[in-house]
C-alpha positions, 0 to 999 in steps of 0.5 A, spaced: 500 451 516 495 453 522 489 454 517 491 447 514 490 444 521 484 446 524 478 442 525 472 443 520 468 449 522 472 451 529 474 458 529 482 460 530 482 467 533 489 467 531 488 466 524 488 472 519 481 474 517 478 470 511 483 464 514 479 462 520 476 456 518 479 450 514 473 450 509 475 457 507 481 454 503 478 452 496 485 450 492 492 452 491 494 454 484 501 454 481 501 456 473 507 457 469 505 465 468 507 466 475 513 461 476 515 460 483 509 463 486 503 459 489 496 462 490 492 459 496 484 461 494 480 462 500 473 464 501 473 469 506 468 470 512 469 478 512 472 483 507 472 489 512 477 489 517 476 494 523 483 497 525 484 496 533 483 502 537 489 502 540 493 503 533 496 509 531 493 508 524 489 515 522 483 510 519 479 505 522 477 500 516 481 497 511 480 491 506 486 486 504 484 482 498 491 479 498 496 476 504 503 476 502 506 480 496 510 478 490 513 485 490 518 482 495 520 488 498 526 486 503 523 491 508 516 490 507 513 491 514 507 486 513 512 480 513 510 478 520 503 477 518 505 471 514 507 468 520 500 467 523 499 462 518 506 458 520 509 461 513 515 464 514 516 472 513 521 471 508 520 467 501 514 465 503 511 472 504 514 473 497 511 467 493 505 464 497 499 469 496 493 468 499 487 470 495 480 472 498 476 470 491 469 472 494 472 478 497 467 483 493 461 479 494 462 479 502 464 486 502 457 488 498 453 484 503 457 488 509 456 495 506 449 493 505 448 492 513 444 498 516 449 499 521 454 501 516 456 508 517 460 509 510 466 511 514 472 511 509 476 505 507 483 504 506 486 499 501 494 498 500 495 499 508 498 491 509 499 488 502 498 491 495 491 490 492 495 491 485 500 486 486 501 482 480 496 477 482 491 482 481 492 481 473 489 474 474 484 475 479 481 482 478 478 483 485 479 490 485 473 492 480 468 488 484 471 492 490 471 499 487 464 497 485 461 495 491 464 501 495 462 506 490 455 503 490 454 504 497 456 511 497 463 509 501 469 513 500 475 510 499 483 510 498 488 506 494 495 506 496 499 502 491 506 500 488 502 497 482 502 500 475 496 495 474 492 501 477 492 504 470 487 498 468 482 501 473 483 509 472 476 509 468 472 506 473 476 510 479 474 516 475 467 514 474 467 513 482 470 519 484 464 523 481 459 520 487 464 518 492 471 521 495 476 517 492 484 518 494 490 515 490 497 515 492 503 511 489 509 508 493 516 509 490 521 508 495 527 507 490 529 511 484 536 508 483 534 502 478 540 498 480 538 498 487 531 498 486 532 491 482 536 488 488 531 491 494 524 490 491 525 486 485 518 484 484 516 491 483 515 495 477 520 500 476 520 507 478 519 510 471 513 505 470 510 508 477 511 515 475 508 514 468 502 511 472 502 517 477 501 521 470 496 517 468 492 518 474 493 526 474 491 526 467 484 522 469 483 528 474 486 525 481 491 529 485 496 524 486 500 523 493 507 520 492 509 516 498 517 517 498 517 511 503 521 508 506 527 513 505 533 508 507 539 510 511 545 510 507 542 508 501 537 513 499 538 519 504 543 523 500 541 530 498 542 528 491 538 522 491 532 526 495 532 532 490 532 527 484 526 523 487 522 530 488 524 533 481 521 526 478 515 526 482 513 533 481 514 532 473 510 526 473 504 531 476 504 529 483 502 534 488 503 531 495 509 527 498 509 523 504 516 521 507 519 517 512 525 513 514 525 506 514 521 502 519 524 495 521 518 491 524 519 484 527 519 479 521 521 484 516 527 486 520 531 479 520 529 479 512 532 486 511 538 485 515 540 478 511 539 482 505 543 488 507 549 483 510 549 480 503 548 486 499 552 492 503 555 488 509 559 495 510 553 498 513 551 492 518 554 496 524 551 502 522 544 499 522 545 495 528 546 502 531 540 505 528 536 499 530 538 496 536 535 490 539 528 490 538 528 497 536 523 498 530 524 505 528 530 510 526 532 514 532 529 521 533 535 525 531 536 521 525 528 522 523 529 530 525 535 530 521 532 527 515 526 532 515 531 538 515 534 535 509 527 533 505 523 540 507 527 545 503 527 540 497 520 540 497 519 547 497 524 548 491 520 543 487 513 546 489 510 540 492 506 540 499 508 534 503 510 532 510 513 527 514 509 521 516 510 522 524 509 530 523 502 530 526 496 527 529 490 526 525 484 524 527 481 517 526 475 515 522 477 521 517 481 520 510 487 524 511 488 530 506 481 528 503 477 534 500 470 534 502 465 531 498 463 538 495 470 539 492 470 532 489 471 532 482 466 531 477 470 526 473 467 526 466 468 522 459 469 527 453 466 526 446 473 523 444 473 518 450 478 521 454 478 522 461 478 529 464 476 533 470 471 538 472 474 540 478 478 538 484 479 531 488 482 530 494 487 525 495 490 521 501 495 525 505 
């Protein structure tokens, strides 16, 4: 691995944030509780990651407490980042997890700098902050506390039901800073879900988490992404997904077709050839050569299929590539004056006194 072979104290510009120095690696851990997985504990030098100006992402700052992800989604766009560590984008991405054990302390120092202007920060844009490793390392409470104490608005996008553990803290944070919660649910068919994203909680469990966040006062967005050609793009599948999303209390949906970036593309096509070989020729046509996105005609066709169903189910929403949203703004986030003042009732249950803005 590149980060094992570095000279002591010599930066490696190609390494991921937190892995630039060999002496950042504290230890590698295996445990029966997480069979088949290895946690590489590192001391990171920075917690806040600045998104390059040329990026199409509608935000400027992210935090990634983990690298790699036990959700093991065969389509995950972040798989290629593991290759920077000379780990592979396939099974290593699923099982070799980089853990920035000091991320909260480093973040608190960075947020205390006079130059920090309290721009919105996004979590969950690369790998999931509430993947299974979070149950062992509990990095998110420290991150949430540091952001809240500094007055920094933030949003969380996750597939992890472990989010429910931190809902009381997040509700308390929403009383003083802008907080956004979004849940990613791509596959509602249980059989397919276990095949294509075997490490994720079920769609039902994630919908229960949406309900819990809604009951805590958040206006939750669901990312119906990726919609997978020939597998989850039928009217019946989309209608069922939106019906269940609405019933869980979500108010918004962001949808989009499958992306197949380098690293993910090779791994996904291997999965497809193994599980659905009859679709290989179609996918070669949809994603030819180095193409990473579905063609515009397919995306337009998909939008025409989804939009009427959003209206039928009374959900706000849009396609991921619908609009050009300004950088340095948390998309869809309400102004601070509209942020809910979340309180705890005398019975200890969470209730909302107003409205909170959510991601997208």
